[in-house]
All heavy atoms as a GROMACS GRO file, in nm:
protein
  592
    1MET      N    1   0.904   0.095   1.025
    1MET     CA    2   0.772   0.169   1.015
    1MET      C    3   0.706   0.128   0.890
    1MET      O    4   0.769   0.104   0.790
    1MET     CB    5   0.806   0.317   1.012
    1MET     CG    6   0.691   0.400   0.974
    1MET     SD    7   0.727   0.574   0.934
    1MET     CE    8   0.821   0.626   1.068
    2SER      N    9   0.572   0.119   0.897
    2SER     CA   10   0.498   0.081   0.774
    2SER      C   11   0.360   0.157   0.784
    2SER      O   12   0.310   0.183   0.886
    2SER     CB   13   0.477  -0.068   0.760
    2SER     OG   14   0.396  -0.118   0.863
    3PHE      N   15   0.309   0.181   0.664
    3PHE     CA   16   0.175   0.240   0.646
    3PHE      C   17   0.092   0.153   0.552
    3PHE      O   18   0.140   0.124   0.444
    3PHE     CB   19   0.193   0.373   0.585
    3PHE     CG   20   0.270   0.473   0.668
    3PHE    CD1   21   0.408   0.490   0.649
    3PHE    CD2   22   0.214   0.549   0.767
    3PHE    CE1   23   0.481   0.573   0.722
    3PHE    CE2   24   0.296   0.635   0.851
    3PHE     CZ   25   0.429   0.649   0.819
    4ASP      N   26  -0.029   0.119   0.604
    4ASP     CA   27  -0.118   0.044   0.511
    4ASP      C   28  -0.174   0.140   0.402
    4ASP      O   29  -0.209   0.257   0.438
    4ASP     CB   30  -0.235  -0.015   0.593
    4ASP     CG   31  -0.194  -0.135   0.680
    4ASP    OD1   32  -0.098  -0.202   0.643
    4ASP    OD2   33  -0.261  -0.161   0.774
    5LEU      N   34  -0.192   0.097   0.289
    5LEU     CA   35  -0.259   0.172   0.180
    5LEU      C   36  -0.398   0.115   0.182
    5LEU      O   37  -0.415  -0.007   0.149
    5LEU     CB   38  -0.186   0.150   0.042
    5LEU     CG   39  -0.044   0.196   0.037
    5LEU    CD1   40   0.014   0.152  -0.097
    5LEU    CD2   41  -0.030   0.339   0.063
    6THR      N   42  -0.495   0.198   0.216
    6THR     CA   43  -0.631   0.148   0.228
    6THR      C   44  -0.721   0.217   0.124
    6THR      O   45  -0.718   0.334   0.104
    6THR     CB   46  -0.685   0.183   0.377
    6THR    OG1   47  -0.593   0.130   0.468
    6THR    CG2   48  -0.819   0.132   0.398
    7TYR      N   49  -0.813   0.135   0.067
    7TYR     CA   50  -0.907   0.190  -0.030
    7TYR      C   51  -1.038   0.119  -0.009
    7TYR      O   52  -1.048  -0.011  -0.017
    7TYR     CB   53  -0.851   0.163  -0.171
    7TYR     CG   54  -0.950   0.192  -0.285
    7TYR    CD1   55  -0.961   0.331  -0.313
    7TYR    CD2   56  -1.022   0.102  -0.343
    7TYR    CE1   57  -1.051   0.368  -0.415
    7TYR    CE2   58  -1.118   0.140  -0.444
    7TYR     CZ   59  -1.130   0.275  -0.475
    7TYR     OH   60  -1.220   0.317  -0.579
    8GLN      N   61  -1.142   0.194   0.019
    8GLN     CA   62  -1.282   0.141   0.045
    8GLN      C   63  -1.277   0.021   0.133
    8GLN      O   64  -1.338  -0.082   0.104
    8GLN     CB   65  -1.347   0.115  -0.083
    8GLN     CG   66  -1.373   0.244  -0.162
    8GLN     CD   67  -1.443   0.216  -0.293
    8GLN    OE1   68  -1.459   0.101  -0.339
    8GLN    NE2   69  -1.497   0.320  -0.355
    9GLY      N   70  -1.204   0.026   0.249
    9GLY     CA   71  -1.205  -0.081   0.343
    9GLY      C   72  -1.116  -0.194   0.310
    9GLY      O   73  -1.092  -0.290   0.390
   10THR      N   74  -1.045  -0.200   0.199
   10THR     CA   75  -0.953  -0.299   0.166
   10THR      C   76  -0.812  -0.249   0.175
   10THR      O   77  -0.789  -0.125   0.175
   10THR     CB   78  -0.969  -0.355   0.015
   10THR    OG1   79  -0.941  -0.250  -0.075
   10THR    CG2   80  -1.107  -0.399  -0.008
   11LYS      N   81  -0.712  -0.337   0.186
   11LYS     CA   82  -0.569  -0.295   0.200
   11LYS      C   83  -0.491  -0.361   0.086
   11LYS      O   84  -0.436  -0.469   0.092
   11LYS     CB   85  -0.517  -0.341   0.338
   11LYS     CG   86  -0.583  -0.278   0.450
   11LYS     CD   87  -0.531  -0.326   0.578
   11LYS     CE   88  -0.603  -0.252   0.695
   11LYS     NZ   89  -0.560  -0.290   0.819
   12PRO      N   90  -0.497  -0.290  -0.032
   12PRO     CA   91  -0.419  -0.343  -0.147
   12PRO      C   92  -0.270  -0.333  -0.143
   12PRO      O   93  -0.212  -0.396  -0.227
   12PRO     CB   94  -0.474  -0.259  -0.263
   12PRO     CG   95  -0.510  -0.126  -0.201
   12PRO     CD   96  -0.562  -0.166  -0.065
   13GLY      N   97  -0.216  -0.269  -0.046
   13GLY     CA   98  -0.074  -0.262  -0.041
   13GLY      C   99  -0.026  -0.192   0.087
   13GLY      O  100  -0.100  -0.156   0.180
   14LYS      N  101   0.110  -0.170   0.094
   14LYS     CA  102   0.170  -0.112   0.213
   14LYS      C  103   0.298  -0.041   0.177
   14LYS      O  104   0.373  -0.086   0.089
   14LYS     CB  105   0.203  -0.227   0.310
   14LYS     CG  106   0.257  -0.182   0.444
   14LYS     CD  107   0.276  -0.303   0.538
   14LYS     CE  108   0.148  -0.344   0.595
   14LYS     NZ  109   0.153  -0.424   0.714
   15LEU      N  110   0.327   0.069   0.246
   15LEU     CA  111   0.447   0.143   0.241
   15LEU      C  112   0.531   0.103   0.359
   15LEU      O  113   0.486   0.102   0.473
   15LEU     CB  114   0.426   0.294   0.244
   15LEU     CG  115   0.459   0.380   0.126
   15LEU    CD1  116   0.380   0.339   0.009
   15LEU    CD2  117   0.433   0.524   0.158
   16ARG      N  118   0.663   0.068   0.330
   16ARG     CA  119   0.746   0.023   0.447
   16ARG      C  120   0.884   0.104   0.442
   16ARG      O  121   0.936   0.132   0.332
   16ARG     CB  122   0.784  -0.124   0.425
   16ARG     CG  123   0.664  -0.212   0.446
   16ARG     CD  124   0.709  -0.355   0.432
   16ARG     NE  125   0.797  -0.369   0.313
   16ARG     CZ  126   0.849  -0.489   0.284
   16ARG    NH1  127   0.846  -0.592   0.366
   16ARG    NH2  128   0.923  -0.499   0.175
   17SER      N  129   0.935   0.140   0.558
   17SER     CA  130   1.056   0.200   0.573
   17SER      C  131   1.126   0.153   0.702
   17SER      O  132   1.056   0.110   0.791
   17SER     CB  133   1.037   0.354   0.574
   17SER     OG  134   1.167   0.418   0.594
   18ALA      N  135   1.257   0.157   0.708
   18ALA     CA  136   1.325   0.122   0.827
   18ALA      C  137   1.308   0.216   0.943
   18ALA      O  138   1.335   0.183   1.057
   18ALA     CB  139   1.473   0.099   0.800
   19GLY      N  140   1.270   0.332   0.914
   19GLY     CA  141   1.246   0.442   1.019
   19GLY      C  142   1.207   0.566   0.959
   19GLY      O  143   1.214   0.590   0.842
   20THR      N  144   1.177   0.667   1.041
   20THR     CA  145   1.127   0.798   0.997
   20THR      C  146   1.238   0.872   0.932
   20THR      O  147   1.211   0.967   0.855
   20THR     CB  148   1.069   0.884   1.110
   20THR    OG1  149   1.176   0.897   1.215
   20THR    CG2  150   0.946   0.816   1.175
   21ARG      N  151   1.364   0.846   0.954
   21ARG     CA  152   1.481   0.916   0.892
   21ARG      C  153   1.502   0.865   0.753
   21ARG      O  154   1.577   0.919   0.674
   21ARG     CB  155   1.599   0.910   0.977
   21ARG     CG  156   1.582   0.971   1.105
   21ARG     CD  157   1.613   1.122   1.095
   21ARG     NE  158   1.602   1.183   1.225
   21ARG     CZ  159   1.568   1.307   1.246
   21ARG    NH1  160   1.539   1.382   1.138
   21ARG    NH2  161   1.564   1.358   1.362
   22GLN      N  162   1.450   0.751   0.717
   22GLN     CA  163   1.469   0.691   0.587
   22GLN      C  164   1.404   0.773   0.479
   22GLN      O  165   1.294   0.817   0.492
   22GLN     CB  166   1.423   0.553   0.581
   22GLN     CG  167   1.490   0.451   0.667
   22GLN     CD  168   1.626   0.412   0.600
   22GLN    OE1  169   1.714   0.494   0.605
   22GLN    NE2  170   1.639   0.294   0.546
   23LYS      N  171   1.477   0.786   0.369
   23LYS     CA  172   1.421   0.860   0.253
   23LYS      C  173   1.358   0.757   0.151
   23LYS      O  174   1.304   0.793   0.059
   23LYS     CB  175   1.523   0.941   0.186
   23LYS     CG  176   1.571   1.057   0.275
   23LYS     CD  177   1.467   1.164   0.296
   23LYS     CE  178   1.527   1.280   0.366
   23LYS     NZ  179   1.426   1.378   0.395
   24GLN      N  180   1.397   0.631   0.176
   24GLN     CA  181   1.354   0.528   0.079
   24GLN      C  182   1.240   0.443   0.142
   24GLN      O  183   1.249   0.393   0.252
   24GLN     CB  184   1.471   0.428   0.051
   24GLN     CG  185   1.444   0.328  -0.055
   24GLN     CD  186   1.434   0.384  -0.186
   24GLN    OE1  187   1.504   0.480  -0.234
   24GLN    NE2  188   1.348   0.329  -0.264
   25PHE      N  189   1.128   0.433   0.065
   25PHE     CA  190   1.015   0.351   0.108
   25PHE      C  191   1.005   0.241   0.005
   25PHE      O  192   1.010   0.262  -0.114
   25PHE     CB  193   0.888   0.430   0.110
   25PHE     CG  194   0.880   0.528   0.221
   25PHE    CD1  195   0.922   0.659   0.216
   25PHE    CD2  196   0.822   0.485   0.343
   25PHE    CE1  197   0.914   0.751   0.313
   25PHE    CE2  198   0.814   0.579   0.450
   25PHE     CZ  199   0.854   0.704   0.432
   26ASP      N  200   0.980   0.117   0.055
   26ASP     CA  201   0.949   0.003  -0.025
   26ASP      C  202   0.800  -0.005  -0.036
   26ASP      O  203   0.724   0.030   0.066
   26ASP     CB  204   1.002  -0.125   0.032
   26ASP     CG  205   1.154  -0.134   0.026
   26ASP    OD1  206   1.209  -0.069  -0.060
   26ASP    OD2  207   1.206  -0.204   0.116
   27ILE      N  208   0.743  -0.045  -0.148
   27ILE     CA  209   0.596  -0.053  -0.164
   27ILE      C  210   0.568  -0.199  -0.192
   27ILE      O  211   0.630  -0.259  -0.280
   27ILE     CB  212   0.543   0.034  -0.278
   27ILE    CG1  213   0.590   0.184  -0.255
   27ILE    CG2  214   0.404   0.028  -0.297
   27ILE    CD1  215   0.588   0.266  -0.368
   28THR      N  216   0.473  -0.254  -0.116
   28THR     CA  217   0.433  -0.397  -0.141
   28THR      C  218   0.287  -0.408  -0.178
   28THR      O  219   0.207  -0.322  -0.139
   28THR     CB  220   0.461  -0.479  -0.007
   28THR    OG1  221   0.386  -0.430   0.096
   28THR    CG2  222   0.612  -0.474   0.030
   29ASP      N  223   0.254  -0.518  -0.236
   29ASP     CA  224   0.114  -0.546  -0.263
   29ASP      C  225   0.052  -0.617  -0.143
   29ASP      O  226   0.118  -0.634  -0.042
   29ASP     CB  227   0.089  -0.621  -0.396
   29ASP     CG  228   0.155  -0.760  -0.394
   29ASP    OD1  229   0.192  -0.807  -0.286
   29ASP    OD2  230   0.164  -0.822  -0.499
   30ALA      N  231  -0.074  -0.652  -0.150
   30ALA     CA  232  -0.148  -0.714  -0.039
   30ALA      C  233  -0.083  -0.845   0.012
   30ALA      O  234  -0.081  -0.886   0.120
   30ALA     CB  235  -0.298  -0.737  -0.072
   31ALA      N  236  -0.015  -0.915  -0.088
   31ALA     CA  237   0.048  -1.039  -0.045
   31ALA      C  238   0.186  -1.016   0.009
   31ALA      O  239   0.255  -1.120   0.048
   31ALA     CB  240   0.055  -1.131  -0.180
   32GLY      N  241   0.241  -0.897   0.014
   32GLY     CA  242   0.369  -0.866   0.070
   32GLY      C  243   0.481  -0.870  -0.034
   32GLY      O  244   0.601  -0.860  -0.005
   33ASN      N  245   0.445  -0.882  -0.165
   33ASN     CA  246   0.549  -0.880  -0.270
   33ASN      C  247   0.594  -0.738  -0.298
   33ASN      O  248   0.513  -0.644  -0.308
   33ASN     CB  249   0.491  -0.942  -0.398
   33ASN     CG  250   0.442  -1.084  -0.377
   33ASN    OD1  251   0.516  -1.161  -0.328
   33ASN    ND2  252   0.316  -1.107  -0.420
   34ASP      N  253   0.725  -0.715  -0.309
   34ASP     CA  254   0.771  -0.586  -0.348
   34ASP      C  255   0.724  -0.547  -0.484
   34ASP      O  256   0.740  -0.621  -0.582
   34ASP     CB  257   0.930  -0.580  -0.350
   34ASP     CG  258   0.986  -0.584  -0.205
   34ASP    OD1  259   0.915  -0.536  -0.112
   34ASP    OD2  260   1.105  -0.621  -0.187
   35VAL      N  261   0.666  -0.433  -0.496
   35VAL     CA  262   0.620  -0.379  -0.625
   35VAL      C  263   0.687  -0.247  -0.671
   35VAL      O  264   0.664  -0.205  -0.783
   35VAL     CB  265   0.463  -0.375  -0.641
   35VAL    CG1  266   0.397  -0.505  -0.621
   35VAL    CG2  267   0.417  -0.273  -0.534
   36GLY      N  268   0.759  -0.189  -0.577
   36GLY     CA  269   0.817  -0.055  -0.613
   36GLY      C  270   0.893  -0.004  -0.501
   36GLY      O  271   0.896  -0.049  -0.386
   37ARG      N  272   0.970   0.108  -0.533
   37ARG     CA  273   1.042   0.179  -0.439
   37ARG      C  274   1.018   0.325  -0.462
   37ARG      O  275   1.066   0.381  -0.554
   37ARG     CB  276   1.197   0.150  -0.439
   37ARG     CG  277   1.220   0.007  -0.388
   37ARG     CD  278   1.368  -0.017  -0.396
   37ARG     NE  279   1.397  -0.155  -0.347
   37ARG     CZ  280   1.374  -0.265  -0.426
   37ARG    NH1  281   1.332  -0.249  -0.547
   37ARG    NH2  282   1.388  -0.384  -0.375
   38TYR      N  283   0.949   0.389  -0.360
   38TYR     CA  284   0.921   0.536  -0.361
   38TYR      C  285   0.882   0.589  -0.494
   38TYR      O  286   0.927   0.695  -0.540
   38TYR     CB  287   1.047   0.608  -0.309
   38TYR     CG  288   1.020   0.742  -0.251
   38TYR    CD1  289   0.953   0.753  -0.134
   38TYR    CD2  290   1.065   0.856  -0.310
   38TYR    CE1  291   0.921   0.867  -0.082
   38TYR    CE2  292   1.033   0.982  -0.258
   38TYR     CZ  293   0.967   0.988  -0.140
   38TYR     OH  294   0.942   1.105  -0.082
   39VAL      N  295   0.798   0.514  -0.563
   39VAL     CA  296   0.728   0.547  -0.694
   39VAL      C  297   0.836   0.555  -0.810
   39VAL      O  298   0.797   0.516  -0.922
   39VAL     CB  299   0.659   0.676  -0.688
   39VAL    CG1  300   0.600   0.720  -0.819
   39VAL    CG2  301   0.549   0.670  -0.586
   40LEU      N  302   0.957   0.589  -0.789
   40LEU     CA  303   1.048   0.612  -0.896
   40LEU      C  304   1.099   0.483  -0.956
   40LEU      O  305   1.150   0.477  -1.072
   40LEU     CB  306   1.167   0.686  -0.853
   40LEU     CG  307   1.135   0.827  -0.795
   40LEU    CD1  308   1.258   0.894  -0.743
   40LEU    CD2  309   1.067   0.913  -0.896
   41GLU      N  310   1.075   0.372  -0.888
   41GLU     CA  311   1.134   0.242  -0.937
   41GLU      C  312   1.022   0.138  -0.926
   41GLU      O  313   1.031   0.045  -0.841
   41GLU     CB  314   1.256   0.200  -0.861
   41GLU     CG  315   1.327   0.081  -0.916
   41GLU     CD  316   1.453   0.051  -0.824
   41GLU    OE1  317   1.528   0.140  -0.783
   41GLU    OE2  318   1.469  -0.060  -0.806
   42LEU      N  319   0.921   0.140  -1.008
   42LEU     CA  320   0.824   0.034  -1.008
   42LEU      C  321   0.871  -0.091  -1.079
   42LEU      O  322   0.929  -0.077  -1.176
   42LEU     CB  323   0.692   0.083  -1.066
   42LEU     CG  324   0.624   0.212  -0.997
   42LEU    CD1  325   0.504   0.247  -1.076
   42LEU    CD2  326   0.586   0.172  -0.856
   43THR      N  327   0.837  -0.209  -1.020
   43THR     CA  328   0.883  -0.332  -1.077
   43THR      C  329   0.779  -0.397  -1.165
   43THR      O  330   0.816  -0.507  -1.229
   43THR     CB  331   0.931  -0.430  -0.966
   43THR    OG1  332   0.814  -0.454  -0.877
   43THR    CG2  333   1.047  -0.371  -0.887
   44ALA      N  334   0.656  -0.350  -1.159
   44ALA     CA  335   0.550  -0.417  -1.236
   44ALA      C  336   0.438  -0.322  -1.261
   44ALA      O  337   0.423  -0.217  -1.191
   44ALA     CB  338   0.493  -0.540  -1.166
   45ARG      N  339   0.356  -0.347  -1.364
   45ARG     CA  340   0.234  -0.273  -1.391
   45ARG      C  341   0.136  -0.311  -1.284
   45ARG      O  342   0.115  -0.431  -1.262
   45ARG     CB  343   0.180  -0.295  -1.535
   45ARG     CG  344   0.064  -0.212  -1.556
   45ARG     CD  345   0.023  -0.225  -1.700
   45ARG     NE  346  -0.080  -0.137  -1.739
   45ARG     CZ  347  -0.068  -0.019  -1.798
   45ARG    NH1  348   0.050   0.022  -1.830
   45ARG    NH2  349  -0.176   0.053  -1.823
   46LEU      N  350   0.078  -0.212  -1.211
   46LEU     CA  351  -0.004  -0.242  -1.092
   46LEU      C  352  -0.153  -0.218  -1.124
   46LEU      O  353  -0.187  -0.133  -1.198
   46LEU     CB  354   0.033  -0.159  -0.984
   46LEU     CG  355   0.182  -0.154  -0.937
   46LEU    CD1  356   0.206  -0.060  -0.836
   46LEU    CD2  357   0.216  -0.299  -0.892
   47PRO      N  358  -0.241  -0.302  -1.062
   47PRO     CA  359  -0.378  -0.288  -1.081
   47PRO      C  360  -0.433  -0.163  -1.002
   47PRO      O  361  -0.371  -0.124  -0.901
   47PRO     CB  362  -0.443  -0.416  -1.030
   47PRO     CG  363  -0.344  -0.462  -0.928
   47PRO     CD  364  -0.209  -0.416  -0.975
   48GLN      N  365  -0.540  -0.111  -1.039
   48GLN     CA  366  -0.611  -0.003  -0.952
   48GLN      C  367  -0.681  -0.067  -0.837
   48GLN      O  368  -0.719  -0.189  -0.849
   48GLN     CB  369  -0.706   0.074  -1.039
   48GLN     CG  370  -0.650   0.157  -1.140
   48GLN     CD  371  -0.574   0.278  -1.079
   48GLN    OE1  372  -0.572   0.306  -0.958
   48GLN    NE2  373  -0.487   0.338  -1.155
   49PRO      N  374  -0.687  -0.018  -0.722
   49PRO     CA  375  -0.650   0.115  -0.685
   49PRO      C  376  -0.504   0.124  -0.636
   49PRO      O  377  -0.457   0.227  -0.609
   49PRO     CB  378  -0.742   0.144  -0.567
   49PRO     CG  379  -0.760   0.017  -0.504
   49PRO     CD  380  -0.763  -0.081  -0.615
   50LEU      N  381  -0.434   0.010  -0.636
   50LEU     CA  382  -0.294   0.010  -0.585
   50LEU      C  383  -0.203   0.107  -0.663
   50LEU      O  384  -0.115   0.177  -0.614
   50LEU     CB  385  -0.238  -0.131  -0.584
   50LEU     CG  386  -0.094  -0.144  -0.533
   50LEU    CD1  387  -0.086  -0.094  -0.387
   50LEU    CD2  388  -0.046  -0.292  -0.542
   51ALA      N  389  -0.227   0.120  -0.805
   51ALA     CA  390  -0.141   0.201  -0.884
   51ALA      C  391  -0.151   0.347  -0.839
   51ALA      O  392  -0.055   0.419  -0.832
   51ALA     CB  393  -0.183   0.183  -1.032
   52THR      N  394  -0.273   0.399  -0.810
   52THR     CA  395  -0.293   0.531  -0.769
   52THR      C  396  -0.239   0.553  -0.628
   52THR      O  397  -0.170   0.656  -0.604
   52THR     CB  398  -0.445   0.570  -0.772
   52THR    OG1  399  -0.489   0.551  -0.903
   52THR    CG2  400  -0.471   0.707  -0.726
   53LEU      N  401  -0.260   0.459  -0.540
   53LEU     CA  402  -0.209   0.471  -0.403
   53LEU      C  403  -0.062   0.476  -0.397
   53LEU      O  404   0.002   0.547  -0.321
   53LEU     CB  405  -0.268   0.360  -0.312
   53LEU     CG  406  -0.413   0.366  -0.288
   53LEU    CD1  407  -0.460   0.235  -0.228
   53LEU    CD2  408  -0.446   0.481  -0.202
   54VAL      N  409   0.004   0.395  -0.478
   54VAL     CA  410   0.151   0.394  -0.485
   54VAL      C  411   0.210   0.527  -0.535
   54VAL      O  412   0.312   0.569  -0.482
   54VAL     CB  413   0.198   0.275  -0.583
   54VAL    CG1  414   0.343   0.295  -0.621
   54VAL    CG2  415   0.174   0.143  -0.518
   55VAL      N  416   0.144   0.593  -0.620
   55VAL     CA  417   0.186   0.732  -0.657
   55VAL      C  418   0.162   0.834  -0.547
   55VAL      O  419   0.247   0.920  -0.525
   55VAL     CB  420   0.113   0.771  -0.792
   55VAL    CG1  421   0.151   0.917  -0.832
   55VAL    CG2  422   0.161   0.675  -0.909
   56VAL      N  423   0.044   0.838  -0.485
   56VAL     CA  424   0.006   0.944  -0.399
   56VAL      C  425   0.067   0.921  -0.253
   56VAL      O  426   0.109   1.018  -0.196
   56VAL     CB  427  -0.147   0.948  -0.392
   56VAL    CG1  428  -0.192   1.039  -0.282
   56VAL    CG2  429  -0.209   0.984  -0.520
   57ALA      N  430   0.072   0.799  -0.208
   57ALA     CA  431   0.118   0.776  -0.072
   57ALA      C  432   0.260   0.835  -0.036
   57ALA      O  433   0.279   0.900   0.066
   57ALA     CB  434   0.107   0.632  -0.032
   58PRO      N  435   0.360   0.807  -0.116
   58PRO     CA  436   0.497   0.864  -0.087
   58PRO      C  437   0.494   1.012  -0.086
   58PRO      O  438   0.571   1.071  -0.004
   58PRO     CB  439   0.584   0.810  -0.193
   58PRO     CG  440   0.511   0.684  -0.247
   58PRO     CD  441   0.374   0.716  -0.233
   59LEU      N  442   0.415   1.080  -0.166
   59LEU     CA  443   0.412   1.226  -0.162
   59LEU      C  444   0.353   1.272  -0.030
   59LEU      O  445   0.406   1.367   0.026
   59LEU     CB  446   0.326   1.275  -0.282
   59LEU     CG  447   0.387   1.239  -0.423
   59LEU    CD1  448   0.284   1.279  -0.530
   59LEU    CD2  449   0.519   1.314  -0.440
   60ALA      N  450   0.249   1.210   0.016
   60ALA     CA  451   0.186   1.233   0.143
   60ALA      C  452   0.285   1.212   0.256
   60ALA      O  453   0.300   1.306   0.349
   60ALA     CB  454   0.060   1.166   0.170
   61ILE      N  455   0.356   1.109   0.258
   61ILE     CA  456   0.453   1.071   0.358
   61ILE      C  457   0.566   1.175   0.362
   61ILE      O  458   0.608   1.227   0.463
   61ILE     CB  459   0.508   0.935   0.349
   61ILE    CG1  460   0.400   0.828   0.357
   61ILE    CG2  461   0.623   0.907   0.445
   61ILE    CD1  462   0.325   0.826   0.478
   62ASP      N  463   0.620   1.211   0.238
   62ASP     CA  464   0.727   1.311   0.224
   62ASP      C  465   0.681   1.445   0.286
   62ASP      O  466   0.747   1.508   0.356
   62ASP     CB  467   0.760   1.326   0.080
   62ASP     CG  468   0.881   1.417   0.066
   62ASP    OD1  469   0.985   1.389   0.133
   62ASP    OD2  470   0.871   1.515  -0.019
   63LEU      N  471   0.558   1.490   0.253
   63LEU     CA  472   0.505   1.606   0.308
   63LEU      C  473   0.487   1.599   0.461
   63LEU      O  474   0.521   1.697   0.538
   63LEU     CB  475   0.373   1.646   0.252
   63LEU     CG  476   0.381   1.695   0.100
   63LEU    CD1  477   0.236   1.705   0.048
   63LEU    CD2  478   0.454   1.824   0.097
   64ALA      N  479   0.444   1.496   0.522
   64ALA     CA  480   0.426   1.473   0.658
   64ALA      C  481   0.557   1.477   0.734
   64ALA      O  482   0.564   1.526   0.847
   64ALA     CB  483   0.351   1.350   0.689
   65PHE      N  484   0.662   1.426   0.682
   65PHE     CA  485   0.793   1.410   0.752
   65PHE      C  486   0.899   1.519   0.721
   65PHE      O  487   1.003   1.520   0.781
   65PHE     CB  488   0.854   1.267   0.737
   65PHE     CG  489   0.778   1.170   0.813
   65PHE    CD1  490   0.707   1.066   0.739
   65PHE    CD2  491   0.780   1.161   0.947
   65PHE    CE1  492   0.638   0.969   0.808
   65PHE    CE2  493   0.715   1.062   1.020
   65PHE     CZ  494   0.644   0.970   0.946
   66ASN      N  495   0.867   1.608   0.632
   66ASN     CA  496   0.962   1.714   0.599
   66ASN      C  497   0.907   1.850   0.623
   66ASN      O  498   0.918   1.934   0.540
   66ASN     CB  499   1.004   1.696   0.447
   66ASN     CG  500   1.091   1.579   0.426
   66ASN    OD1  501   1.193   1.570   0.496
   66ASN    ND2  502   1.059   1.492   0.336
   67VAL      N  503   0.857   1.870   0.743
   67VAL     CA  504   0.804   1.994   0.786
   67VAL      C  505   0.897   2.055   0.888
   67VAL      O  506   0.945   1.984   0.975
   67VAL     CB  507   0.659   1.978   0.842
   67VAL    CG1  508   0.610   2.110   0.899
   67VAL    CG2  509   0.559   1.915   0.746
   68ASN      N  510   0.929   2.184   0.883
   68ASN     CA  511   1.015   2.244   0.978
   68ASN      C  512   0.948   2.273   1.105
   68ASN      O  513   0.824   2.249   1.127
   68ASN     CB  514   1.085   2.372   0.916
   68ASN     CG  515   0.987   2.483   0.889
   68ASN    OD1  516   0.878   2.484   0.943
   68ASN    ND2  517   1.030   2.573   0.805
   69GLN      N  518   1.019   2.326   1.208
   69GLN     CA  519   0.967   2.349   1.341
   69GLN      C  520   0.853   2.450   1.337
   69GLN      O  521   0.761   2.444   1.428
   69GLN     CB  522   1.073   2.390   1.437
   69GLN     CG  523   1.176   2.285   1.469
   69GLN     CD  524   1.279   2.328   1.562
   69GLN    OE1  525   1.296   2.451   1.590
   69GLN    NE2  526   1.352   2.234   1.613
   70ALA      N  527   0.841   2.541   1.250
   70ALA     CA  528   0.742   2.635   1.245
   70ALA      C  529   0.613   2.583   1.172
   70ALA      O  530   0.511   2.646   1.175
   70ALA     CB  531   0.784   2.757   1.157
   71GLY      N  532   0.622   2.462   1.133
   71GLY     CA  533   0.506   2.392   1.066
   71GLY      C  534   0.499   2.404   0.917
   71GLY      O  535   0.398   2.376   0.855
   72TYR      N  536   0.606   2.454   0.856
   72TYR     CA  537   0.600   2.484   0.703
   72TYR      C  538   0.685   2.370   0.637
   72TYR      O  539   0.785   2.326   0.695
   72TYR     CB  540   0.656   2.616   0.672
   72TYR     CG  541   0.580   2.727   0.724
   72TYR    CD1  542   0.618   2.798   0.838
   72TYR    CD2  543   0.459   2.764   0.652
   72TYR    CE1  544   0.537   2.905   0.886
   72TYR    CE2  545   0.377   2.866   0.707
   72TYR     CZ  546   0.420   2.940   0.816
   72TYR     OH  547   0.330   3.039   0.870
   73ARG      N  548   0.652   2.347   0.519
   73ARG     CA  549   0.727   2.252   0.434
   73ARG      C  550   0.872   2.307   0.412
   73ARG      O  551   0.891   2.420   0.373
   73ARG     CB  552   0.660   2.238   0.299
   73ARG     CG  553   0.730   2.148   0.205
   73ARG     CD  554   0.692   2.006   0.214
   73ARG     NE  555   0.732   1.925   0.098
   73ARG     CZ  556   0.845   1.851   0.098
   73ARG    NH1  557   0.920   1.849   0.211
   73ARG    NH2  558   0.878   1.785  -0.006
   74ALA      N  559   0.971   2.217   0.441
   74ALA     CA  560   1.116   2.261   0.423
   74ALA      C  561   1.146   2.262   0.273
   74ALA      O  562   1.105   2.173   0.206
   74ALA     CB  563   1.202   2.168   0.503
   75LEU      N  564   1.212   2.368   0.231
   75LEU     CA  565   1.253   2.377   0.091
   75LEU      C  566   1.392   2.314   0.064
   75LEU      O  567   1.426   2.282  -0.044
   75LEU     CB  568   1.259   2.515   0.048
   75LEU     CG  569   1.123   2.590   0.047
   75LEU    CD1  570   1.139   2.740   0.011
   75LEU    CD2  571   1.029   2.524  -0.041
   76HIS      N  572   1.466   2.285   0.169
   76HIS     CA  573   1.598   2.227   0.150
   76HIS      C  574   1.594   2.082   0.222
   76HIS      O  575   1.516   2.056   0.296
   76HIS     CB  576   1.709   2.308   0.222
   76HIS     CG  577   1.679   2.336   0.371
   76HIS    ND1  578   1.697   2.238   0.471
   76HIS    CD2  579   1.621   2.437   0.431
   76HIS    CE1  580   1.666   2.290   0.588
   76HIS    NE2  581   1.614   2.402   0.563
   77ARG      N  582   1.683   1.998   0.180
   77ARG     CA  583   1.692   1.867   0.227
   77ARG      C  584   1.823   1.841   0.288
   77ARG      O  585   1.925   1.874   0.253
   77ARG     CB  586   1.659   1.761   0.122
   77ARG     CG  587   1.525   1.791   0.078
   77ARG     CD  588   1.465   1.666   0.022
   77ARG     NE  589   1.328   1.693  -0.016
   77ARG     CZ  590   1.234   1.614   0.004
   77ARG    NH1  591   1.262   1.503   0.057
   77ARG    NH2  592   1.110   1.638  -0.030
   0.00000   0.00000   0.00000
């Protein structure tokens, strides 16, 4: 599974995971180079807007995939 990071019509990077059950996401730049893993392990100083997208995107993905059946954010993992 992968998600394009899009900013004003450009795609400066991508979030990749082996599946929806994975807790680990790899982050790549536009050229496909690994630049980080789930924000906690960045491998280089990133240019804007990729730096902001790298911080925000995993949080959004985490919120989207960790919702319980009632539609609320799960407090346990």
